[in-house]
One Martini backbone bead per residue (centre of mass of N, CA, C, O) as a GRO file, in nm:
protein
  400
    1MET     BB    1   0.098   0.036   0.023
    2LEU     BB    2   0.051   0.369  -0.033
    3LEU     BB    3   0.178   0.660   0.111
    4PRO     BB    4   0.108   0.956   0.191
    5LEU     BB    5   0.295   1.229   0.234
    6HIS     BB    6   0.148   1.360   0.481
    7SER     BB    7   0.176   1.102   0.657
    8ALA     BB    8   0.482   1.091   0.662
    9ARG     BB    9   0.529   1.370   0.784
   10GLN     BB   10   0.371   1.326   1.043
   11ALA     BB   11   0.536   1.084   1.145
   12LEU     BB   12   0.804   1.235   1.152
   13PHE     BB   13   0.721   1.474   1.352
   14GLU     BB   14   0.653   1.298   1.605
   15GLY     BB   15   0.987   1.241   1.641
   16ILE     BB   16   1.019   1.568   1.675
   17SER     BB   17   1.231   1.798   1.841
   18ALA     BB   18   1.383   2.059   1.946
   19LEU     BB   19   1.668   2.168   2.003
   20PRO     BB   20   1.848   2.289   2.230
   21PRO     BB   21   1.939   2.575   2.351
   22ILE     BB   22   2.165   2.841   2.259
   23ARG     BB   23   2.413   3.081   2.316
   24GLU     BB   24   2.480   3.337   2.074
   25SER     BB   25   2.658   3.520   1.890
   26LEU     BB   26   2.586   3.743   1.650
   27TRP     BB   27   2.834   3.658   1.469
   28LEU     BB   28   2.710   3.332   1.474
   29ALA     BB   29   2.375   3.341   1.419
   30SER     BB   30   2.354   3.306   1.135
   31GLY     BB   31   2.081   3.083   1.050
   32GLY     BB   32   1.947   3.069   1.297
   33VAL     BB   33   1.698   2.978   1.545
   34SER     BB   34   1.487   3.116   1.741
   35ALA     BB   35   1.429   3.050   2.112
   36GLU     BB   36   1.310   3.350   2.137
   37GLU     BB   37   1.157   3.631   2.262
   38VAL     BB   38   1.243   3.962   2.168
   39HIS     BB   39   1.296   4.259   2.364
   40SER     BB   40   1.341   4.570   2.404
   41ILE     BB   41   1.569   4.789   2.616
   42VAL     BB   42   1.516   5.028   2.408
   43HIS     BB   43   1.524   5.309   2.233
   44LEU     BB   44   1.440   5.388   1.879
   45PRO     BB   45   1.560   5.629   1.923
   46PRO     BB   46   1.702   5.754   2.233
   47TRP     BB   47   1.630   6.027   2.082
   48ASP     BB   48   1.597   6.325   1.963
   49ALA     BB   49   1.678   6.361   1.612
   50SER     BB   50   1.846   6.424   1.338
   51ALA     BB   51   1.770   6.390   0.975
   52MET     BB   52   1.988   6.620   0.923
   53ASP     BB   53   2.183   6.846   0.777
   54GLY     BB   54   2.207   7.155   0.984
   55TYR     BB   55   1.956   7.333   1.183
   56ALA     BB   56   1.873   7.402   1.495
   57VAL     BB   57   1.541   7.503   1.596
   58ARG     BB   58   1.279   7.738   1.650
   59ALA     BB   59   0.995   7.760   1.483
   60GLU     BB   60   0.895   8.040   1.600
   61ASP     BB   61   1.147   8.202   1.473
   62LEU     BB   62   1.017   8.125   1.156
   63THR     BB   63   0.739   8.271   1.089
   64ARG     BB   64   0.934   8.503   0.990
   65THR     BB   65   1.051   8.581   0.663
   66PRO     BB   66   1.339   8.666   0.680
   67ARG     BB   67   1.605   8.528   0.911
   68ARG     BB   68   1.821   8.584   1.185
   69LEU     BB   69   2.045   8.361   1.355
   70LYS     BB   70   2.223   8.260   1.618
   71GLN     BB   71   2.516   8.086   1.642
   72VAL     BB   72   2.551   7.792   1.879
   73GLY     BB   73   2.733   7.587   1.770
   74GLY     BB   74   2.767   7.217   1.774
   75THR     BB   75   2.629   6.887   1.656
   76VAL     BB   76   2.723   6.553   1.678
   77ALA     BB   77   2.750   6.243   1.657
   78GLY     BB   78   2.804   6.167   2.012
   79ASP     BB   79   2.688   6.395   2.140
   80ALA     BB   80   2.560   6.589   2.349
   81PRO     BB   81   2.294   6.813   2.354
   82GLY     BB   82   2.333   7.040   2.543
   83ASN     BB   83   2.234   7.338   2.557
   84PRO     BB   84   1.982   7.528   2.551
   85LEU     BB   85   1.773   7.676   2.325
   86GLN     BB   86   1.727   7.996   2.242
   87SER     BB   87   1.603   8.266   2.147
   88GLU     BB   88   1.743   8.337   1.837
   89GLU     BB   89   1.862   8.044   1.790
   90CYS     BB   90   2.124   7.825   1.659
   91ARG     BB   91   2.236   7.489   1.552
   92ARG     BB   92   2.466   7.296   1.450
   93ILE     BB   93   2.377   6.987   1.267
   94PHE     BB   94   2.373   6.627   1.251
   95THR     BB   95   2.309   6.331   1.159
   96GLY     BB   96   2.191   6.180   1.468
   97ALA     BB   97   2.187   6.406   1.646
   98PRO     BB   98   2.096   6.552   1.923
   99LEU     BB   99   1.854   6.743   2.028
  100PRO     BB  100   1.830   7.032   2.164
  101PRO     BB  101   1.702   7.191   2.397
  102GLY     BB  102   1.417   7.371   2.251
  103ALA     BB  103   1.419   7.227   2.002
  104ASP     BB  104   1.180   7.150   1.695
  105ALA     BB  105   1.388   7.170   1.446
  106VAL     BB  106   1.523   7.119   1.102
  107VAL     BB  107   1.739   7.281   0.882
  108MET     BB  108   1.853   7.253   0.596
  109GLN     BB  109   2.150   7.355   0.459
  110GLU     BB  110   2.021   7.440   0.178
  111ASP     BB  111   1.813   7.653   0.355
  112ALA     BB  112   2.085   7.799   0.429
  113GLU     BB  113   2.288   8.095   0.534
  114ILE     BB  114   2.590   8.240   0.543
  115ASP     BB  115   2.644   8.564   0.685
  116LEU     BB  116   2.906   8.771   0.609
  117ASN     BB  117   2.773   9.050   0.717
  118HIS     BB  118   2.691   8.855   0.982
  119PRO     BB  119   2.860   8.737   1.204
  120GLY     BB  120   2.720   8.444   1.356
  121THR     BB  121   2.500   8.403   1.132
  122ILE     BB  122   2.181   8.284   1.000
  123LEU     BB  123   2.001   8.256   0.699
  124PHE     BB  124   1.640   8.248   0.671
  125ARG     BB  125   1.376   8.219   0.413
  126GLU     BB  126   1.213   7.989   0.556
  127SER     BB  127   0.982   7.822   0.698
  128ILE     BB  128   0.887   7.594   0.976
  129ARG     BB  129   0.785   7.310   1.112
  130PRO     BB  130   0.720   7.138   1.368
  131TRP     BB  131   0.935   6.856   1.360
  132GLU     BB  132   1.107   6.895   1.129
  133ASN     BB  133   1.357   6.673   1.076
  134VAL     BB  134   1.266   6.455   1.306
  135ARG     BB  135   1.367   6.201   1.525
  136PHE     BB  136   1.200   6.011   1.737
  137CYS     BB  137   1.175   5.880   2.027
  138GLY     BB  138   1.087   5.550   1.946
  139GLU     BB  139   0.985   5.535   1.635
  140ASP     BB  140   1.103   5.256   1.577
  141VAL     BB  141   1.164   5.165   1.890
  142GLU     BB  142   1.025   5.047   2.177
  143SER     BB  143   1.042   4.975   2.478
  144GLY     BB  144   0.932   4.627   2.481
  145LYS     BB  145   0.944   4.554   2.197
  146ARG     BB  146   0.916   4.331   1.958
  147ILE     BB  147   1.193   4.206   1.739
  148VAL     BB  148   1.181   3.882   1.792
  149SER     BB  149   1.073   3.581   1.710
  150ARG     BB  150   0.989   3.272   1.751
  151GLY     BB  151   1.100   3.066   1.491
  152VAL     BB  152   1.334   3.241   1.338
  153ARG     BB  153   1.527   3.309   1.088
  154LEU     BB  154   1.847   3.448   1.107
  155HIS     BB  155   1.928   3.751   0.969
  156ALA     BB  156   2.068   4.046   0.912
  157GLN     BB  157   1.820   4.217   1.014
  158HIS     BB  158   1.805   4.086   1.295
  159LEU     BB  159   2.097   4.146   1.391
  160ALA     BB  160   2.072   4.457   1.368
  161ILE     BB  161   1.845   4.504   1.583
  162LEU     BB  162   1.985   4.364   1.817
  163ALA     BB  163   2.235   4.548   1.820
  164ALA     BB  164   2.087   4.827   1.841
  165CYS     BB  165   1.951   4.712   2.126
  166GLY     BB  166   2.223   4.576   2.284
  167PHE     BB  167   2.279   4.290   2.178
  168GLU     BB  168   2.518   4.013   2.192
  169THR     BB  169   2.300   3.785   2.217
  170VAL     BB  170   2.130   3.467   2.124
  171ALA     BB  171   1.875   3.237   2.118
  172ILE     BB  172   1.930   2.911   1.985
  173HIS     BB  173   1.898   2.642   1.811
  174GLY     BB  174   2.049   2.386   1.735
  175ARG     BB  175   2.255   2.256   1.494
  176PRO     BB  176   2.215   2.003   1.297
  177ARG     BB  177   2.365   1.698   1.277
  178VAL     BB  178   2.441   1.531   0.956
  179ALA     BB  179   2.464   1.219   0.855
  180LEU     BB  180   2.622   1.076   0.552
  181LEU     BB  181   2.517   0.764   0.401
  182ALA     BB  182   2.688   0.589   0.147
  183ASN     BB  183   2.590   0.299  -0.042
  184GLY     BB  184   2.800   0.111  -0.271
  185SER     BB  185   3.000  -0.091  -0.473
  186GLU     BB  186   2.984   0.124  -0.732
  187LEU     BB  187   3.128   0.347  -0.569
  188GLN     BB  188   3.307   0.658  -0.639
  189LEU     BB  189   3.508   0.904  -0.617
  190PRO     BB  190   3.552   1.197  -0.715
  191GLY     BB  191   3.845   1.189  -0.930
  192LYS     BB  192   3.838   0.892  -0.964
  193PRO     BB  193   3.890   0.615  -1.114
  194LEU     BB  194   3.710   0.385  -1.310
  195ALA     BB  195   3.582   0.093  -1.285
  196PRO     BB  196   3.419  -0.155  -1.382
  197GLY     BB  197   3.085  -0.059  -1.279
  198GLN     BB  198   3.139   0.226  -1.201
  199ILE     BB  199   3.055   0.527  -1.009
  200HIS     BB  200   3.003   0.843  -0.924
  201GLU     BB  201   2.949   1.003  -0.630
  202SER     BB  202   2.669   1.251  -0.546
  203ASN     BB  203   2.480   1.261  -0.292
  204ARG     BB  204   2.646   1.394  -0.064
  205VAL     BB  205   2.697   1.668  -0.188
  206MET     BB  206   2.398   1.735  -0.222
  207LEU     BB  207   2.317   1.707   0.080
  208ASP     BB  208   2.519   1.901   0.195
  209ALA     BB  209   2.394   2.155   0.057
  210LEU     BB  210   2.105   2.126   0.176
  211VAL     BB  211   2.179   2.134   0.474
  212ARG     BB  212   2.319   2.411   0.474
  213GLY     BB  213   2.066   2.570   0.360
  214VAL     BB  214   1.912   2.497   0.664
  215GLY     BB  215   2.147   2.503   0.907
  216GLY     BB  216   2.316   2.263   0.888
  217VAL     BB  217   2.556   1.990   0.972
  218PRO     BB  218   2.752   1.815   0.786
  219VAL     BB  219   2.849   1.445   0.796
  220PRO     BB  220   3.048   1.285   0.604
  221LEU     BB  221   3.076   0.961   0.510
  222ASP     BB  222   3.204   0.696   0.411
  223ILE     BB  223   3.204   0.486   0.173
  224VAL     BB  224   3.009   0.187   0.142
  225PRO     BB  225   2.954  -0.122   0.099
  226ASP     BB  226   2.737  -0.410   0.037
  227HIS     BB  227   2.768  -0.458   0.374
  228LEU     BB  228   2.647  -0.503   0.674
  229SER     BB  229   2.893  -0.445   0.855
  230ASP     BB  230   2.974  -0.175   0.725
  231ILE     BB  231   2.704  -0.027   0.764
  232GLN     BB  232   2.683  -0.056   1.070
  233ALA     BB  233   2.944   0.088   1.142
  234ALA     BB  234   2.875   0.359   1.008
  235LEU     BB  235   2.612   0.410   1.159
  236ASN     BB  236   2.734   0.417   1.443
  237SER     BB  237   2.918   0.657   1.386
  238GLY     BB  238   2.697   0.862   1.299
  239LEU     BB  239   2.537   0.861   1.569
  240LYS     BB  240   2.778   0.982   1.741
  241GLU     BB  241   2.814   1.254   1.543
  242SER     BB  242   2.493   1.302   1.555
  243ASP     BB  243   2.133   1.377   1.529
  244LEU     BB  244   2.135   1.254   1.223
  245VAL     BB  245   2.057   1.008   0.977
  246VAL     BB  246   2.141   0.977   0.626
  247THR     BB  247   2.049   0.754   0.380
  248LEU     BB  248   2.199   0.634   0.063
  249ALA     BB  249   2.046   0.388   0.004
  250GLY     BB  250   1.876   0.091   0.113
  251ALA     BB  251   1.544   0.152   0.120
  252SER     BB  252   1.472  -0.106   0.006
  253VAL     BB  253   1.411  -0.474  -0.102
  254GLY     BB  254   1.672  -0.580  -0.180
  255ASP     BB  255   1.941  -0.791  -0.151
  256ALA     BB  256   2.139  -0.514  -0.100
  257ASP     BB  257   1.945  -0.405   0.138
  258PHE     BB  258   2.091  -0.324   0.471
  259VAL     BB  259   1.985  -0.090   0.648
  260LYS     BB  260   1.763  -0.212   0.818
  261ALA     BB  261   1.944  -0.429   0.952
  262ALA     BB  262   2.144  -0.226   1.079
  263VAL     BB  263   1.947  -0.086   1.266
  264GLU     BB  264   1.852  -0.345   1.413
  265GLY     BB  265   2.144  -0.428   1.507
  266LEU     BB  266   2.141  -0.153   1.703
  267GLY     BB  267   1.832  -0.157   1.832
  268GLY     BB  268   1.639  -0.065   1.622
  269THR     BB  269   1.388   0.095   1.418
  270VAL     BB  270   1.161   0.036   1.129
  271ARG     BB  271   0.981   0.228   0.874
  272LEU     BB  272   0.863   0.094   0.576
  273TRP     BB  273   0.803   0.268   0.268
  274LYS     BB  274   0.557   0.360   0.018
  275ILE     BB  275   0.537   0.647  -0.155
  276ALA     BB  276   0.302   0.861  -0.335
  277ILE     BB  277   0.568   0.917  -0.530
  278ARG     BB  278   0.730   1.093  -0.815
  279PRO     BB  279   1.002   1.058  -0.714
  280GLY     BB  280   1.061   0.844  -0.408
  281LYS     BB  281   0.920   0.594  -0.279
  282PRO     BB  282   1.154   0.499  -0.107
  283PHE     BB  283   1.111   0.511   0.255
  284PHE     BB  284   1.255   0.574   0.589
  285ILE     BB  285   1.195   0.539   0.947
  286GLY     BB  286   1.431   0.555   1.200
  287SER     BB  287   1.564   0.427   1.523
  288VAL     BB  288   1.823   0.504   1.776
  289GLY     BB  289   1.690   0.563   2.024
  290LYS     BB  290   1.675   0.925   1.988
  291LYS     BB  291   1.762   0.870   1.692
  292LEU     BB  292   1.749   0.938   1.359
  293VAL     BB  293   1.668   0.746   1.052
  294LEU     BB  294   1.699   0.829   0.709
  295GLY     BB  295   1.571   0.677   0.409
  296LEU     BB  296   1.700   0.692   0.082
  297PRO     BB  297   1.723   0.683  -0.226
  298GLY     BB  298   1.976   0.635  -0.477
  299ASN     BB  299   1.857   0.802  -0.674
  300PRO     BB  300   1.925   1.125  -0.713
  301VAL     BB  301   1.640   1.248  -0.761
  302SER     BB  302   1.498   1.096  -0.532
  303ALA     BB  303   1.674   1.210  -0.311
  304PHE     BB  304   1.612   1.504  -0.356
  305VAL     BB  305   1.298   1.500  -0.328
  306THR     BB  306   1.292   1.375  -0.040
  307ALA     BB  307   1.453   1.599   0.088
  308ILE     BB  308   1.261   1.836   0.030
  309LEU     BB  309   0.991   1.692   0.155
  310LEU     BB  310   1.142   1.564   0.438
  311VAL     BB  311   1.425   1.640   0.550
  312LEU     BB  312   1.414   1.950   0.565
  313PRO     BB  313   1.166   1.973   0.748
  314ALA     BB  314   1.306   1.817   0.981
  315LEU     BB  315   1.536   2.023   1.028
  316ARG     BB  316   1.356   2.263   1.093
  317ARG     BB  317   1.226   2.130   1.341
  318LEU     BB  318   1.488   2.092   1.503
  319GLN     BB  319   1.514   2.426   1.504
  320GLY     BB  320   1.217   2.556   1.551
  321LEU     BB  321   1.065   2.618   1.304
  322ALA     BB  322   0.759   2.740   1.222
  323ASP     BB  323   0.827   2.686   0.911
  324CYS     BB  324   0.897   2.380   0.730
  325GLY     BB  325   0.769   2.319   0.480
  326PRO     BB  326   0.766   2.364   0.178
  327PHE     BB  327   0.829   2.624  -0.057
  328GLU     BB  328   0.617   2.852  -0.241
  329LEU     BB  329   0.533   2.953  -0.582
  330PRO     BB  330   0.379   3.113  -0.814
  331GLY     BB  331   0.236   2.987  -1.127
  332GLU     BB  332   0.252   2.935  -1.499
  333LEU     BB  333   0.192   2.750  -1.760
  334ALA     BB  334   0.371   2.728  -2.076
  335GLU     BB  335   0.276   2.420  -2.074
  336PRO     BB  336   0.192   2.114  -2.090
  337MET     BB  337   0.080   1.880  -1.828
  338SER     BB  338   0.128   1.533  -1.706
  339ASN     BB  339  -0.033   1.242  -1.521
  340HIS     BB  340  -0.079   0.880  -1.567
  341GLY     BB  341  -0.036   0.791  -1.294
  342ASP     BB  342  -0.060   0.673  -0.930
  343ARG     BB  343   0.135   0.918  -0.869
  344ASP     BB  344   0.270   1.178  -0.760
  345HIS     BB  345   0.438   1.434  -0.949
  346TYR     BB  346   0.771   1.576  -0.922
  347ALA     BB  347   0.851   1.820  -1.129
  348ARG     BB  348   1.096   1.950  -1.315
  349VAL     BB  349   1.146   2.310  -1.315
  350ILE     BB  350   1.109   2.631  -1.477
  351ARG     BB  351   1.110   2.954  -1.327
  352ASP     BB  352   1.053   3.256  -1.419
  353PRO     BB  353   1.035   3.594  -1.336
  354LEU     BB  354   0.713   3.578  -1.435
  355GLY     BB  355   0.608   3.264  -1.360
  356MET     BB  356   0.688   3.081  -1.575
  357VAL     BB  357   0.632   2.726  -1.662
  358ARG     BB  358   0.874   2.459  -1.730
  359SER     BB  359   1.036   2.210  -1.828
  360ALA     BB  360   1.369   2.074  -1.760
  361GLY     BB  361   1.307   1.777  -1.867
  362PRO     BB  362   1.375   1.484  -1.816
  363GLN     BB  363   1.211   1.264  -1.545
  364ALA     BB  364   1.398   1.063  -1.467
  365SER     BB  365   1.565   0.952  -1.170
  366HIS     BB  366   1.868   0.962  -1.327
  367ARG     BB  367   1.829   1.267  -1.434
  368LEU     BB  368   2.044   1.532  -1.372
  369ALA     BB  369   2.027   1.754  -1.587
  370SER     BB  370   1.736   1.857  -1.520
  371LEU     BB  371   1.805   1.930  -1.229
  372ALA     BB  372   2.025   2.146  -1.296
  373MET     BB  373   1.801   2.334  -1.442
  374ALA     BB  374   1.637   2.360  -1.199
  375ASN     BB  375   1.412   2.567  -0.950
  376GLY     BB  376   1.174   2.341  -0.934
  377LEU     BB  377   0.859   2.202  -0.816
  378VAL     BB  378   0.576   2.007  -0.941
  379ARG     BB  379   0.267   1.898  -0.849
  380ILE     BB  380   0.127   1.615  -1.014
  381PRO     BB  381  -0.143   1.461  -1.007
  382ALA     BB  382  -0.292   1.188  -1.042
  383GLY     BB  383  -0.453   1.196  -1.338
  384THR     BB  384  -0.331   1.453  -1.505
  385GLU     BB  385  -0.442   1.741  -1.712
  386TRP     BB  386  -0.257   2.016  -1.835
  387THR     BB  387  -0.270   2.332  -1.944
  388ALA     BB  388  -0.189   2.603  -2.061
  389GLY     BB  389  -0.228   2.842  -1.788
  390THR     BB  390  -0.198   2.696  -1.542
  391ALA     BB  391  -0.216   2.713  -1.210
  392VAL     BB  392   0.071   2.700  -0.987
  393GLN     BB  393   0.292   2.541  -0.753
  394VAL     BB  394   0.630   2.619  -0.658
  395ILE     BB  395   0.895   2.450  -0.544
  396SER     BB  396   1.161   2.547  -0.384
  397ILE     BB  397   1.532   2.468  -0.437
  398HIS     BB  398   1.665   2.768  -0.327
  399GLY     BB  399   1.558   2.767  -0.046
  400GLU     BB  400   1.354   2.985   0.177
   0.00000   0.00000   0.00000
């Protein structure tokens, strides 16, 4: 019996809880997932500040213009506000500098003139409204306001506001360490010469990139041949070094598929399924102690698709991410697409900047060239005929 994808994902999520929080320096927290709701402990800006280079004034002194005001000093960013501004006075001020007490507006320097005939005065030809060109204390962020939500992937903009509000560290969930185990007697390392019957192994480097793209830490294990003892030894090593093991090949029921037996030989359990998707039907969820083992098909496109649909959502959940994906963009078919099979087909597609979607090429599960051209996947339900112009959702394969 074929298991629906949503049922497989639900069963997978039931065995996953977020990794314990760690406190990380902002310099190292990029890509981590916040484990706390953060509230500001300061106002931003911390005071009324100038939004322009110019002159701080009292707006009531410029109700009638032209008018000369006496210049009394200057204030730059980093200075204290200084003495109160008195009637008929102005002060040179620069962007970001605190407004002096008594001032309630800033005249841009382009709208003021140094009057050489009246040393020490500034000529203003236009009136100004109260609080014009002023950044108010707390107008960006008020003290106590939430600045980062729990379960959010931290990017540059989040780190910027945390730093601006005075935080040096932030609590994030641990970054999952993911052991990548590829087995197959036919596999050889890229760059090495091939003996008859061998192929270069590509799945680990592919999964390595996918894991890094969602904030995980890949732990590639050595390629192992199709022998139960070798697979079991590698699996045991991976479990010790990681939070999660992903096996590549051996998830089916062939004579040389020993991964299930290896998991059970270490005292673990395995739920072996055939999922109602194409490519990527063979998939299993195993566990040894409290650690998960996820088994992917060996065909590279099948491994990629099941990683996008199941492994990456699992890694996001381990990090406490609020939305585990996969993430979709709207599109419109530029050509007809169909699926005459009995499983949902996740077709490799190219979505252009205008949202038009077309096939990336041949769709067989061993065809890497079309995967290399693709930037998305489209789920075509079983027994579907779509015409050009059909609205579709495209699963992004280039990050979150």
